[in-house]
N, C-alpha and C positions, 0 to 999 in steps of 0.2 A: 655612599652605600657600596659595599663590596659585592662584586659578582661572585656567586657561589657556583662552582663547577659541579655537575652531577657526579656521583661516585660510580664505580664499576657496576654495582648491583642495580642502581637506578637506570643505568644505560642498558643493561641486560633486560630489565623489566620493560623498559620502553620499547626495545627491539622486539621482545616477545609480544607485546601489545600490538605493535604495528603489523607484525606478521599475522596475528590472529584477525585483525581488522581487514587485512588484505585478503585473507582466505574467505572471510565472510562476504566481502565484496564480489569475489569471483563466483561464489556459490549463488549469491543473489542475482548476479548478471545471468548465470545459467538458467536459473528459475524463471527470470523475466523472459529470456529468449524462448524457453520451452513454452511458457504460457502464451506468448505472442504467436509463435509458430502454430501451435495446436489450435488456438482460438481462431486464427485466420483460416486454417484448413477446414475446421469442423463446424463453425458457427456461421451460417450464411445469413440468417435473419435473427439478430440478437433480440431477445425478449426478456420477460421477467424471470424466466428460469430455463434451464436446458431441457430439451426433450430427450427421450431415451436414446435415440440414434446419435444425437450430439454428445451426450455423456459417454456413450460407448466409443465414439470416434476419438474424443479427447483422451480417454483412458488408454486406448490402443496407441494413439499418437505419442503420448507421454512415455509409454512403455518402450516403444521403438526408439524414441529420442534418447532415453536413458541407456538402453542397450547399446545404441550406437556410440554414445559418449564413453561408456565403459570399454567398448571394443577399441576405440581410438586411443584412449589412455593406456590400455594394456599393450597395444602395438608400440606406442611411443616408449613405454618402459622396456619392452623387449629390445627395441632398436638401441636404446641408450645402453642397456646391458651388453649388447653385442659389440658396441663401439668401444667399450672399456677394455 
């Protein structure tokens, strides 16, 4: 049986697929970290549902976490732009 080499388009498609999957993994890891961080900070006694103070704390925590992430990425992009 002959080995069939992938053509250029198949290699591009595979590369695009791998990049997309890597981006999904990074996003999922960030979501998991956000969930873990905010849950640990805000929920002292896990129960069947969140009380209003826990829900508010988680909402505020997630907002601050996302704001911080956006700030860090923006600063990194600025630094990268200045370095070129």
